[in-house]
C-alpha positions as CSV (number, residue, x, y, z in Angstrom):
1,M,-4.0,-2.0,-7.4
2,L,-3.9,-2.8,-3.4
3,G,-6.9,-4.7,-2.2
4,C,-8.9,-3.3,0.9
5,S,-7.7,-6.6,2.8
6,Q,-4.0,-5.8,2.2
7,R,-1.2,-3.7,4.2
8,R,1.5,-1.7,3.1
9,N,4.0,0.1,5.1
10,G,2.1,-0.7,8.3
11,L,-1.2,0.7,6.9
12,N,-4.4,-1.2,7.1
13,I,-5.7,-0.7,3.7
14,E,-9.0,-2.4,4.8
15,R,-9.4,0.4,7.4
16,L,-8.5,3.1,4.8
17,C,-11.4,1.9,2.6
18,H,-13.7,1.9,5.3
19,L,-13.1,5.3,6.2
20,L,-13.2,6.6,2.9
21,Q,-16.5,5.1,2.1
22,K,-18.1,6.2,5.2
23,T,-16.7,9.4,5.2
24,F,-18.0,10.2,1.5
25,K,-21.5,9.5,1.9
26,V,-21.9,13.0,3.4
27,S,-18.6,14.8,2.7
28,R,-18.1,17.1,-0.3
29,E,-16.5,14.5,-3.3
30,S,-15.5,17.3,-5.5
31,E,-12.6,18.8,-3.2
32,Y,-10.9,15.4,-2.6
33,F,-10.4,14.9,-6.4
34,R,-8.9,18.6,-6.8
35,T,-6.1,18.3,-4.7
36,R,-3.1,20.1,-5.3
37,C,0.6,20.5,-4.8
38,Q,2.0,23.7,-3.8
39,D,4.1,25.2,-6.2
40,E,7.3,26.3,-4.1
41,D,8.5,26.1,-0.5
42,G,6.3,28.5,1.6
43,A,3.4,28.7,-0.4
44,S,1.1,26.3,1.5
45,G,-1.2,28.9,2.2
46,L,-1.7,30.1,-1.2
47,A,-2.1,26.6,-2.4
48,S,-4.6,25.9,0.2
49,L,-6.7,28.9,-1.1
50,V,-6.3,27.6,-4.7
51,M,-7.7,24.1,-3.8
52,V,-10.6,25.8,-2.1
53,L,-11.4,28.3,-4.8
54,N,-11.4,25.5,-7.5
55,A,-13.3,23.1,-5.5
56,F,-16.3,26.1,-4.8
57,G,-15.9,26.6,-8.8
58,I,-15.1,30.3,-8.5
59,D,-14.1,31.6,-11.9
60,P,-10.9,33.8,-12.0
61,K,-12.1,35.4,-15.2
62,I,-8.8,34.6,-16.8
63,R,-7.6,31.7,-18.7
64,W,-5.0,29.4,-17.2
65,K,-1.6,29.4,-18.8
66,K,-3.1,30.4,-22.2
67,S,-5.5,27.2,-22.4
68,V,-9.0,27.1,-22.5
69,F,-9.5,26.6,-18.6
70,R,-10.3,29.0,-16.2
71,W,-9.1,28.1,-12.8
72,Y,-6.7,29.4,-10.1
73,D,-3.1,28.5,-9.5
74,E,-0.7,30.6,-7.1
75,K,0.6,32.7,-9.8
76,I,-3.1,34.1,-10.3
77,L,-3.1,34.7,-6.7
78,R,0.2,36.2,-6.6
79,D,-0.6,38.6,-9.3
80,I,-3.9,39.7,-7.4
81,A,-2.0,39.9,-3.9
82,A,0.5,42.3,-5.7
83,R,-1.9,44.4,-7.3
84,Y,-3.7,45.1,-4.0
85,G,-0.4,45.4,-2.2
86,V,-1.0,42.2,0.1
87,K,2.0,40.5,1.7
88,I,1.4,36.9,1.6
89,S,3.1,34.7,4.3
90,D,3.2,31.2,5.3
91,F,3.5,32.1,8.8
92,K,0.4,34.3,9.2
93,A,-3.2,33.6,8.6
94,T,-4.0,37.5,8.3
95,S,-2.1,37.4,5.0
96,L,-4.9,34.9,3.7
97,I,-7.6,37.0,5.2
98,D,-6.1,40.3,3.4
99,L,-6.3,38.4,0.3
100,S,-9.7,36.9,0.5
101,S,-12.0,39.9,-0.4
102,H,-10.5,40.3,-3.9
103,I,-10.9,36.6,-4.6
104,S,-14.8,36.5,-3.5
105,L,-14.0,34.7,-0.2
106,D,-14.8,35.6,3.3
107,I,-12.6,34.1,6.0
108,Q,-12.8,33.9,9.6
109,F,-9.8,33.0,11.7
110,H,-10.1,31.1,14.9
111,Q,-7.0,31.0,17.0
112,I,-6.9,28.1,19.4
113,G,-7.2,28.9,23.2
114,V,-7.9,32.9,22.3
115,R,-11.3,33.4,21.2
116,Q,-12.7,30.7,23.4
117,S,-13.3,28.4,20.8
118,T,-13.3,24.7,22.2
119,I,-12.3,21.2,20.4
120,E,-16.2,20.8,20.3
121,D,-16.9,23.9,18.6
122,F,-13.9,22.8,15.8
123,R,-15.6,19.3,15.6
124,N,-18.8,20.7,14.9
125,T,-17.6,23.1,12.3
126,V,-15.5,20.4,10.6
127,K,-18.7,18.4,10.4
128,V,-20.7,21.2,8.8
129,A,-17.9,22.1,6.4
130,T,-17.2,18.5,5.1
131,S,-21.0,18.4,4.2
132,S,-21.4,21.8,2.4
133,D,-20.2,22.8,-1.0
134,R,-20.0,26.7,0.1
135,V,-17.9,26.2,3.3
136,A,-14.3,24.8,3.8
137,I,-11.7,24.9,6.3
138,V,-8.3,25.5,6.0
139,I,-6.0,24.5,9.0
140,H,-2.6,26.3,10.2
141,Y,-0.7,23.8,12.4
142,D,2.7,22.9,13.6
143,R,4.0,19.7,11.7
144,A,6.3,18.6,14.3
145,K,3.4,17.7,16.6
146,L,2.3,15.3,13.9
147,N,5.6,13.7,13.8
148,Q,6.4,15.4,10.3
149,A,9.1,17.6,9.2
150,A,9.3,20.8,11.6
151,G,7.3,23.8,10.4
152,L,4.2,25.8,10.2
153,H,1.8,24.8,7.5
154,F,-1.4,25.4,5.9
155,S,-3.8,22.8,4.4
156,P,-7.5,22.0,3.7
157,I,-9.6,19.6,5.3
158,G,-11.3,17.3,3.0
159,G,-13.4,15.0,5.1
160,Y,-14.5,13.7,8.4
161,N,-15.3,10.5,9.9
162,S,-17.5,10.3,12.8
163,T,-17.2,6.8,14.0
164,H,-13.5,7.6,14.4
165,D,-13.7,11.0,14.9
166,M,-11.0,11.5,11.9
167,V,-10.2,14.2,9.6
168,L,-8.8,14.0,6.1
169,I,-6.0,16.4,5.6
170,L,-5.3,17.3,2.0
171,D,-1.8,18.3,2.3
172,V,-0.7,20.7,-0.2
173,E,2.8,19.3,-0.1
174,R,2.2,16.4,-1.7
175,Y,5.7,15.7,-2.7
176,R,6.5,15.1,1.0
177,Y,3.1,14.1,2.3
178,P,0.0,12.6,0.6
179,P,-3.5,13.3,1.8
180,F,-3.7,11.4,5.4
181,W,-6.1,10.7,8.2
182,I,-5.6,12.1,11.8
183,Y,-7.4,11.9,14.9
184,L,-9.4,15.2,15.5
185,T,-8.0,15.6,19.0
186,K,-4.3,15.3,17.9
187,L,-4.8,17.7,15.1
188,W,-6.1,20.2,17.8
189,M,-3.0,19.9,19.8
190,A,-1.0,20.6,16.4
191,M,-3.2,24.0,16.1
192,E,-2.9,25.1,19.8
193,S,-2.2,28.6,20.0
194,Q,1.6,29.8,20.0
195,A,3.7,32.8,18.9
196,D,7.1,32.1,17.4
197,G,9.8,34.4,16.1
198,N,7.7,35.2,13.1
199,G,4.8,36.2,15.3
200,A,3.0,33.1,14.0
201,K,-0.6,32.3,15.7
202,L,-2.1,29.0,14.9
203,G,-5.7,27.7,14.4
204,Y,-8.2,27.1,11.7
205,L,-9.8,29.4,8.9
206,I,-13.7,28.8,7.9
207,V,-13.7,30.1,4.1
208,A,-17.0,30.6,2.7
209,R,-18.2,31.9,-0.7
210,Q,-19.0,35.6,-0.6
211,N,-22.7,36.1,-1.2
212,I,-22.7,38.3,-4.3
213,A,-26.0,39.7,-5.3
């Protein structure tokens, strides 16, 4: 196990330890330890919702793979989507919104540059979400702008460090990218509103538990 004074692949482990210690004094730990890897290509949106649903502890009311456990996975969400005629796409945040009402979630999509959303609004939302057990943020961003493999991608935010103004992205494509820290300003640039041939509009989703009486 690496000590906090060591380096690996150019990463300052001491700084990473410091970020984690500072972050999780105020951030939701349960979501961090329930990270998930998407089960197939093009399923980052579903995998992100799975991570949020399980972090919220929402009961799917069916057993997982005939076990005694009851938690969500992508197959359960695909079955729900098919039942209600919801078409899931990794290119459109609206497909997750269409699914949300059937899985006890409320989702608001903030497209960067369209709804007069500012980077300060985003920063404040991140601070609230990472210290709450009822709200989460899923980002829809262009990975190429983060010097990663090109393509649009969804992932939840798992923490925020105010000292360095950095967010922890819980990448759901873990076989390619483990959870990583990124400056909030750089993430904002990766979410800047754009449209491509698939009609994708980028931004962030505020995901909250439904208030059920």
